[in-house]
C-alpha positions in Angstrom: -7.9 -18.3 -29.1 -5.2 -18.1 -31.7 -2.6 -15.4 -31.1 -3.4 -15.1 -27.3 -1.0 -17.6 -25.9 1.2 -14.7 -24.6 -1.6 -12.9 -22.8 -1.9 -13.1 -19.0 -5.3 -13.2 -17.4 -5.7 -10.3 -14.9 -8.3 -11.3 -12.3 -11.3 -9.0 -11.5 -13.2 -10.0 -8.4 -16.8 -8.8 -8.5 -18.5 -8.3 -5.1 -22.2 -7.5 -4.5 -22.5 -5.7 -1.2 -26.2 -4.8 -1.2 -27.4 -1.7 0.5 -24.5 -0.4 2.6 -23.8 2.9 4.4 -21.5 5.3 2.6 -19.0 5.6 5.4 -18.7 1.8 5.7 -18.1 1.5 1.9 -15.7 4.4 1.9 -13.6 2.7 4.7 -13.7 -0.6 2.8 -12.4 1.1 -0.3 -9.5 2.6 1.6 -8.7 -0.8 3.0 -8.9 -2.6 -0.3 -6.8 0.1 -2.0 -4.0 -0.4 0.6 -4.2 -4.2 0.0 -4.2 -3.8 -3.7 -1.2 -1.5 -3.7 0.7 -4.2 -1.8 -0.4 -6.9 -4.2 -2.2 -8.8 -1.5 -5.5 -9.0 -3.4 -6.7 -9.0 -7.0 -8.5 -6.1 -8.7 -12.0 -5.6 -7.2 -15.3 -4.3 -8.5 -17.6 -3.4 -5.7 -21.3 -3.2 -6.6 -23.8 -1.7 -4.1 -26.5 0.7 -3.2 -26.3 3.4 -0.6 -29.0 4.9 1.7 -29.6 8.6 0.9 -26.4 10.6 1.2 -24.7 13.6 -0.4 -21.0 13.7 -1.3 -18.8 16.6 -2.3 -15.6 16.2 -4.4 -12.4 17.6 -2.8 -12.9 21.0 -4.4 -16.7 21.2 -4.7 -18.3 24.3 -3.3 -20.5 23.6 -0.3 -23.3 25.9 -1.7 -23.9 23.3 -4.4 -25.9 21.6 -1.7 -29.3 23.3 -2.0 -31.0 21.8 1.1 -30.6 23.5 4.5 -28.7 21.7 7.3 -32.0 21.5 9.2 -33.8 19.8 6.2 -31.0 17.3 5.8 -30.9 16.6 9.5 -34.7 16.1 9.5 -34.3 13.5 6.7 -31.3 11.9 8.2 -29.1 12.7 5.2 -25.4 13.3 5.7 -23.1 15.4 3.6 -19.6 13.9 3.3 -16.6 15.5 1.6 -14.4 12.9 -0.2 -11.1 12.8 -2.0 -12.5 12.1 -5.5 -12.8 14.7 -8.3 -16.1 16.1 -9.3 -18.8 18.1 -7.6 -21.9 17.4 -5.6 -23.4 13.9 -6.0 -26.5 12.2 -4.6 -26.5 8.5 -3.7 -29.6 6.7 -2.6 -32.0 3.7 -3.0 -32.6 2.5 -6.6 -29.1 3.7 -7.7 -26.3 1.3 -8.8 -22.9 2.4 -7.4 -19.8 0.7 -8.7 -16.3 1.1 -7.2 -13.4 -0.3 -9.2 -10.3 -1.0 -7.2 -8.0 -1.4 -10.1 -4.2 -1.3 -10.3 -4.1 0.3 -13.7 -0.5 -0.2 -14.6 -0.9 -4.0 -14.2 -3.4 -3.8 -17.1 -1.2 -1.7 -19.3 -3.8 1.1 -19.3 -3.9 4.8 -18.3 -6.7 6.6 -16.4 -8.5 7.8 -19.5 -9.1 4.3 -20.9 -10.4 3.2 -17.5 -12.9 6.2 -17.5 -14.0 5.2 -21.0 -14.5 1.6 -19.9 -16.7 2.7 -17.0 -18.7 5.1 -19.2 -19.2 2.5 -21.8 -20.3 -0.1 -19.2 -23.0 2.3 -18.1 -24.1 2.8 -21.7 -24.2 -0.9 -22.2 -26.2 -1.5 -19.0 -28.7 1.1 -20.1 -29.0 -0.5 -23.5 -29.7 -3.9 -21.9 -32.9 -2.3 -20.5 -33.8 -0.7 -23.9 -32.5 2.8 -23.0 -30.2 4.6 -25.5 -27.4 6.6 -23.9 -24.0 7.9 -24.8 -21.1 10.2 -23.8 -21.3 14.0 -23.8 -18.1 15.8 -24.7 -16.6 17.6 -21.7 -19.1 16.1 -19.3 -18.0 12.8 -17.8 -20.7 10.1 -17.2 -23.6 8.7 -19.1 -26.3 10.8 -20.8 -29.5 10.3 -22.7 -29.8 12.5 -25.9 -26.3 13.8 -25.2 -26.0 15.7 -28.5 -29.3 17.5 -28.4 -30.6 20.6 -26.7 -32.1 18.5 -23.9 -29.4 16.1 -22.6 -30.4 14.2 -19.5 -27.8 12.8 -17.0 -28.3 9.1 -16.4 -25.0 8.2 -14.6 -22.3 10.1 -12.8 -18.5 9.4 -12.7 -15.8 10.5 -10.3 -12.5 8.6 -9.8 -9.4 8.9 -7.6 -6.1 7.2 -8.2 -3.6 6.7 -5.3 -0.4 4.7 -5.7 -1.6 3.6 -9.1 -4.8 2.1 -7.8 -8.3 3.6 -8.6 -11.3 3.9 -6.3 -14.6 5.8 -6.1 -16.4 5.2 -9.4 -19.8 5.5 -10.9 -23.5 6.0 -9.9 -26.2 4.9 -12.4 -29.8 5.7 -11.7 -32.0 2.7 -12.1 -35.2 3.2 -10.1 -33.9 6.2 -8.2 -36.3 8.8 -6.7 -35.3 11.7 -8.9 -36.9 14.3 -6.7 -34.0 13.8 -4.3 -31.8 15.5 -6.8 -33.5 18.7 -5.8 -31.2 18.6 -2.8 -28.1 19.5 -4.9 -26.9 21.2 -8.0 -26.0 17.9 -9.8 -22.3 18.0 -10.7 -22.3 21.8 -10.2 -24.8 22.3 -13.1 -28.2 23.5 -11.6 -29.8 23.4 -15.1 -29.0 19.8 -15.7 -31.9 17.3 -15.9 -31.3 14.0 -14.2 -33.1 10.9 -15.3 -33.2 7.1 -14.6 -33.5 3.9 -16.5 -37.0 3.4 -15.2 -38.1 6.8 -16.5 -36.4 6.5 -19.9 -37.7 3.0 -20.4 -41.2 4.0 -19.4 -41.6 1.4 -16.7 -44.9 1.2 -14.9 -45.2 3.1 -11.6 -44.9 0.0 -9.4 -41.8 -1.1 -11.3 -40.2 2.4 -10.9 -40.1 2.5 -7.1 -36.6 2.3 -5.7 -35.6 -1.3 -4.9 -32.4 -3.1 -4.1 -33.5 -5.9 -6.4 -33.6 -3.5 -9.4 -30.1 -2.3 -8.5 -28.8 -5.9 -8.2 -30.2 -6.7 -11.6 -28.5 -3.7 -13.2 -25.3 -4.6 -11.3 -25.2 -8.1 -12.9 -25.3 -6.5 -16.4 -22.8 -3.7 -15.4 -20.3 -6.3 -14.2 -20.3 -8.2 -17.4 -20.1 -5.1 -19.5 -17.3 -3.6 -17.5 -15.2 -6.7 -17.6 -15.6 -6.8 -21.4 -14.8 -3.1 -21.8 -11.8 -3.4 -19.4 -10.5 -6.3 -21.5 -10.8 -4.2 -24.7 -9.0 -1.3 -23.0 -6.2 -3.6 -21.8 -5.8 -5.5 -25.1 -3.1 -3.1 -26.4 -1.1 -3.9 -23.3 -1.3 -7.7 -23.7 -3.6 -8.2 -20.7 -6.9 -10.1 -20.2 -9.6 -10.1 -17.5 -10.6 -13.2 -15.6 -13.8 -12.5 -13.6 -14.8 -14.0 -10.3 -17.8 -13.1 -8.1 -18.6 -13.0 -4.4 -21.1 -11.3 -2.1 -20.9 -9.7 1.2 
């Protein structure tokens, strides 16, 4: 393209991991962050789904988990405190989780443009399934009807940056069992209504059940959208995104 001869392609390796335990994915993130800080690997985008688990941000109050320890033990659901910002978050089947391992300075961007790129990629993914969503001022993530009296949270966002490299990321409800959100005060807001692409799009009941296939489908769309939005965010810094994919 004319005028782009000076731009350097910054690779983004997209990896689909399928359904993977939270602790395993957390350990993998730490390993990849260390490798990325040393320059041993390119930027990564991990796409996956977790079994049911609750996480708490580094300063989140424990009482934002509503369920008793006995109830969580009965259901085999762990509560894990992590180093990201944000509050209580639910992960589970039917939910797309994306972890960007990005060395932000190499792309000539700051944290806020990265957050915007992730939010917009969620919005773009929802739109691909016929669901209108947007940002809500002061509340990170992705929302349906964000500017009305009845906003509904479709996707959550919580990042951590160490040594100039991001990790943690987003969780977008695709075919998630929304009753599991009764276990927590989502993002510390007990009054918030949580929704999913399946609910907002009016999918039939058999299409709304949590499946890894639905998450993989959304993950494909998210990866494309995020690469495009990341390239837009990096344009001012003279960078481009070259996308590669792998699984496992």
